Structure formats: structure tokens, C-alpha cells
N, C-alpha and C positions, 0 to 999 in steps of 0.2 A: 206391398205396404205392410210394415210390421204391426202386429196387434198391440193395442195399448196395454200397459201393465203398470202396476204401482206396488211398492213394498213399503209397509209401515212397521216400525218397531214401536211397541207400546208396553206399558208396565202394569203390573199389579202392585200397588203401593199399599201395604197393609196398614200404614199409619192413617190412610184415608178411609179404607174399608177392608175388612179382613177377607171378604169373599168376592169382590167385584173388581174387574180390571178397569183401566181408563178406557174411554170410548174411542172408536175409530169411525170415520165417515166412509160409507160405501159409495164409490163413484157410480153414477147412473149407467155407465157403459159396461159394467161388470157382467161377465158370462161365467167365470170360474173363480173359485177362491180356495186357497190353502191356508191352514192355520198351523203355526208352530206352537206347541204347548210344552212348557218346561215340566220336568218331573214334579208331580204333586203328591200330596198325602194319600194314604191307602183308602180312605173313605171319601174321595173327592170326585164325584161326577161333575162334568162341566156342561153347562147349558149356555144359551145365548139370549140376550134381550136386545130390543131395539126401541128407538124413539124417532118419530117422524120429524123431518126437517122443519115443518111448520110449527112444531111444538117446542123446538129447542130454544133454551136460554142458557147463558153461561152457567148459572147455578144448577140447572138440570143435568149438565154434563159432568158434574162431580160424581165420582163412584159412589159416594155415600148418599146420593139422592135417588129415591125410588119413584118420584112423581112422574107419571107419563110413560115409564118404561114398561114394555110388554114382552112376554116370552115369545121367542121365535120357534115355530114348529115346521116340520116338513109336511108334505102332502098327506103323509100317513099319520100325522099328529105327534110325531116323535119330537121330544125336546132335548134329548141327550146328544151332545157333541162327542164326548169322550167318556169312557167308563172309568170307574174308580181305580186307583193304583197305577195310572199310566206313567210310563217313563217319558223322557224327552222324546217327542215324536211330531211328525207332520200329519195332519188330518185334512182330507178333502171335505170342505164345508159348502161346496157349491150348491147343494140342494137347499141348505138353510138360507144362503145369501140370495138365491133366486126368488125366494118367497118374500123378500124384503122390498119395501117401496124404494124408489130411486132417491139417492142422496141422504138416506136415513143414517143415523149413527147406531152402531152396535157395540156391545160390550159382552164380556164373558163372565159367567157366574159360577163359582165353585161351591159345591154342596157343603163344604166344611171350611172353617177358618184356616188360613194358612199361616205358618210360623215365620215365613220369610218373604221378602219382596221377590218378584220374579219378572223376567223379561220375556215378552211374547212377540211373535212376528206374524203378520198377515200379508199374503200376496194375492192381489187381484189381477185377473187377466180378462181382456175384452175380446170382441169378435175380430 
């Protein structure tokens, strides 16, 4: 039996917020996750935030809304997904996603405002 998987394309629309992407819902069955990050500015560390499913409203899912969103950390309390100055790349974010509650929404936060919109991809794999 094949493992479940899902791929989502999502965007960073700087007309909504200059530092936050649109959210993506994390399926409850996720075991592994990979994130495609487009080339970003030289002073742009990437981190991740989450909002739990029971707290979600349509307004809270807007990138410009900070109510209820929390920083995601690894077991070692790290929040950094990608270092500054990264080129187009794929990054394994499994450790970050495993620390999230089932069915939550996640979004990615850039440490500096971006000058252009960008397209991102996340791939989830299950057991």
C-alpha cells in the first residue's frame, strides 16, 4: 500500500504582508515534510508559525493577521528553518512539522520584507 502524500503550492503575496506566506494545513497523517524555498534576500532568515485548528477563522488565516499564531520550535528550541541569503532550495522540515498539533495551519515568516511575490511548495509524506 503506498504511503499517503500531498503537495501544496502556496505563495508569499507581499501586497497582503511583506514577510509572511499564505498558510497551509498540515494533514494529521504527516510523518515527513519538505519545503521548497525560493531565493530570498540576503538578510532573510525563515521561521515557521502555526495556529491550531480549533482557533482558526477565515480572518485569522490572512497573512496580515497575527492573532493566535505561535512560533514553531524544534525539540532543541530552534526556530530557524533556513539561514539568510538562501538560494532556491528544498529543506527538510520534518522536525518542525512533527512538533505541530494535527490539522493545524502553518505559515512561513521571513525576517525581512521581500521586494517581490514568490511561489513556495510543501510536500507532506505519511507512514
